[in-house]
N, C-alpha and C positions, 0 to 999 in steps of 0.2 A: 785341749782343755786344762785349765789349770786348776789342780786339786791339791797340792801342797804348798807350804808356805816356802819351801826350798824353790819350787817352780815359780812361784810369783816374784820371790827376791831375786831370781836369775835375769829377770826382764827389766829390773827397776835399779837404779842407783840407790845406794845407801843414803839416809836423809842427812842432810848438813847439820852440824852441832847446833846451828841457831835455831832449826826447825824443832829439835828435840829440847833444848834449854828454854824455850819461850813458854813451856807449858808450866802453869803455876799452880801451886797447891790451894790458892784460894783467890780471892779478887782484891787485887791490888788496886791503887789509886786510879790508875788507867782503866781497869777493868769496870771499877764502881761509876767513873765518869761516862764511860760507854753506856752503861746500862741507864743512867739518869737521862742520857740524851735519846734513848731509843724508844719509839712508839710501837714497835712491832718484834715480835719473836716467833719461832717455830719451836713447838714443845714435842719431843719425841719419847714415846713410852712403849712398853711391851706387856703383853699379858701373861697369864700362867701358861706355862709349857710352850713347846715349839709348834711350829705349824705342822711338821711332820707326825707330831703326837696328837694332832687335833686341837692344839691349842690356839690361841690368839695370834694373829699376825702383829707385826710391828705397825705402829701408827705415828704419824706427824699430823700436828694440829697447829693452825695459826692463832695466834693471840694479839690483841692490839688494844692500845688506849692511848692517853695523853703521854708524852715523853716522861718517862720514869715511873710509868704505872706499875712496873715491878720495881718493890724495894729492896735495897741491899743495906740492911741494918748493920752489918758487920762483914769482916772478910770471908766468913764461912756461911753466910745465910743469905737466901733470896726469898722473897714473899711474894706469891703470885695471886692475886685475886681472881676468883673464878666468876666470869661474867656470863650473864645469860646467854643461852644459845639454843641448840635443837633438842637438848635433853636426851640425846644419845648417850652421854657420859663415857665416851670411849676412853679418854684419857683418865678421868678420875676413876673408872672400873679397872683400867690396866694398873695404875699406882697401887690400888689395893692389894692386887696379886703379886706385882712385883715393883718394888719402890725405885728402882733405877729410872733416872730421867737425864735428858739431854736437852739443852736449849740452844738455839742459835739466834742471836741478837742483830738486827739490822738497823742502821738510821738512815733516812733519806738523805743522798749526797754524798754519804760516806760509803766507798767502795769495800773497805775492810768489814768484816764481821766478828763478832766474838762468840765463841763456843764455850759452854759451861756444862759440866756433867757432874752428876751426884746423886743423891737419894732424896725421896720426897716422903712427906707426911701429909694428910689432909686434915686441916685445923678448923674446926667450927667454933671454937672457944671465943668468947667476946674479946678476949686480950688480943686475939689476932683480927677478927672482923672489925672491931673498933678503929684499927690503924687505917681503914680505909672508909671510915663514916662519911668523909668530906669529898670523896671521889664521886664520879658520875653516878654510880649505882652501889650500895653497900652489898657486898657479896655474902653468899651463903656460906661459903668457905674459902679459905685460903691454902695455897699449896705451899708448904713450907719446904724449901729445897735445903740440904745439906751440901754444900759445894765441896766437891773433892778435887776437881781440876778445872782450869780455865786457860784459854788461851786465844790470842789474836789470830784470825785466819787472814791470808794476804788477799789482796784486791784482784787477782787474776780472772776469777770467776765472773765477778761484775764488770770488769774491764772487756772481758769477752762478749757478756750478754749485753753490755750498755744498757743495763736496767733503768738507771735513773736518768738517760738522756732522753730529752723530750722528743726528738726526732726518731727515736725508737719505740715510740709507745704505739700500741695497737688500737685501732678504732674499735670501740666497743661493739659496733654494728656487724664486724666480721663474724661474729658468733651469734647463735640464737640465744634469746634470753635464757636465764638458768632455768626457770620454770618450764620454757619450751623443751629443753633439753630433758629435764627430768620427766616431763610428760611422755616424751618419745621413748625414755629408758623404761618407764612403768607400762607403756603401752596404754595411756588413758585417752579417751575420746572427748573429755571435757576441753573448753577452752582455756589455754593457760593464761595465767597472769602476765601482763606485759612488762617489759623490763622497767618502763617508766612508774607504772603502778607498784612494782615491788620496791623499787627505789624510795618512793613516796612513803611506803609503809615502813621500811627500814628507819627513814628519817623521823617518822613519828615515834616509833620504839625508842630510839636514841633520845629524842627530846623528852619523853616520859622518863627515861633513866636519870636524866638530869634534875627532874623535879624532887624536892625535898619529901621524903618518906612520910 
């Protein structure tokens, strides 16, 4: 078992200078362009205390929208509108307790990813929500990220997974519907909503978001 940094380093080579120097203290023109093209990112957050102390575990949450739905007004700021969801508020609750945040941006067809780390504040002032007034849905709040570091991640993970390749796609029918899986997990005896009905409901909700308030 590896328990120390010395043990860990003994089985890996030192990182190349390129891998270390690619980390930027802010968002340069290439990072900002990547974010403007990205319709999807994963947001990582942590709650108060460690799991061993009975605190919250780490959390990773998917976020999506039209390309550029996350705004980068300058080299050290990201603005992420909070879209409607299941109201668990896992990410937002975590950020209240611990402002550290990590984001992984993905762009369909591009095998590289962009990693951004920093600290966050939850902004509900009109000066922030007004910036997204023309979007699909006006957010109740905006996650303001103060960028501390950013770097492009190489394409090897996506090349191994062939994530964007059409012949690597899995037919949705190989899994039960999400509602069937949740029914099984919760031990519910009622008939679950079908996948087709769920998708129709989601489409109606997304269409409702696009209507003027």
